[in-house]
N, C-alpha and C positions, 0 to 999 in steps of 0.2 A: 563725537560724530566723526565718521570716517566714510569717505566715498571713494571706492576703487573702480568706479564704472569706466568702461571702455579702455581697459588696460590689456596688455598681452599676457595675462596670467593664465596658468593652466594647471590641471591636476586637482587634487582634493583640497578643500579648505581645511586648515588645521583644526583639530578638535579640542586641543587642550589650551587654547588661547582665547583672548577676548574677541577674536574675529567671529566666534559663534554668537556673540551677543548682538551683532548688527543684523539688521533685516536684509531681506533679499534685494531690496532696492539699492543697497550699497554696492551690489555686484552686477548691475545691469550692463548689458553689452559685452559680457565676457562668456562666450559660448564654450570655451574649453575648460571652464571651472566647474567642478561638481562637488556634491556632498552638501550637508546641511550648512546653512539655512536655505540653500537653493533647492529648487524643485527637481532639477535633473540629478539623478543618482549616478554615482560612479560605476564604471563597468564591473569592477570587482564586487560591488554590492548587489548586482542583479543576480537573482537566482532563477533557474528555470521553473516556471510556473505553468500549471495547466491554464488553458484559455479562460475558463470560468473564474479561477482564482485571480488571474490578472485583471479581469473585468471588475470583480468585486473590490480589489485593492484600489483601482482607479476610481471606482464609484465612491468608496469611502473617502479617498483623498479629495475628491471634488466637492463632497458634501460635508466637510468638517464642521461647518457652523450649523448643521441641522439638529443641534441639541434641542433647540426650542421648536417644538412641533405642536400640533393640535392637542395631542395627549398630555403634553407638559402643561399647557394652559388649562385643560380640563382638571388635571390634578391640583393645580394651584387654586382654582375656583372652588373645588370641592373642599380643600383644606381650609380656605377662608370661610366658607359657609359653615363648616362644622365648628371652627373656632368661634365665629361670631355667635352662632346659635348656642354653643356650649356656654359661653360667657353670659350673654344676655338672657338665655333660657334659664340659667341657674339663678340669676337675679330676679327674674320674673316669678319663678316657682318657690323660692326660699325667702320667707319674710326676714329671717334673722340675718342672712347674708346680704340682702338688699339694704337693710337698715345699717349694717356695719359698713358697707361700701359707701353709702352716701354720708354717713357720719365721718368716715375717713376723709373724704373730699371736703367736707365742711370744715374739718380741723385744718387741713392743708391750706385752704383759702384764708381762714382766719389767721393762721401763722404767717402767711405771706403779707397780709394786710398789716399785722403788728410790726413785722420787720421793716416794711416800707415806712410806716408811720414813725417808728423810733428813729430810723436813719434820716428821715425828712426833718424831724424836730432837731436832731443833732446838727444837721447842716444849717438849720435856721439859727441856732445858738452860736455857731462859729462865725457867721457873717455879721 
């Protein structure tokens, strides 16, 4: 952890050191410092942009966490519905798959019971 807040540092933060791994909160109160991970870009990084491009860039930067939107949730729910219906619909429509599925779980439950019973009896004999 490193806190360089409220120091008289200026210029670009070094890009090839571990200083890049610290968050912007480590550099609070240093207005003359620029570059990543800070929000203020260095003057040499600024490129002349048209006003619409500059607004789009600011809008994208302000809404970086907008990955999760209504469309995202709709896609998730549609995927869950198709997965659920695909699995249980297949079990409902196919007798052989349904019997194989429940036979598998019956086998697993019996195997767990046998393992617990054998280990319990082994513990009882040791005591």
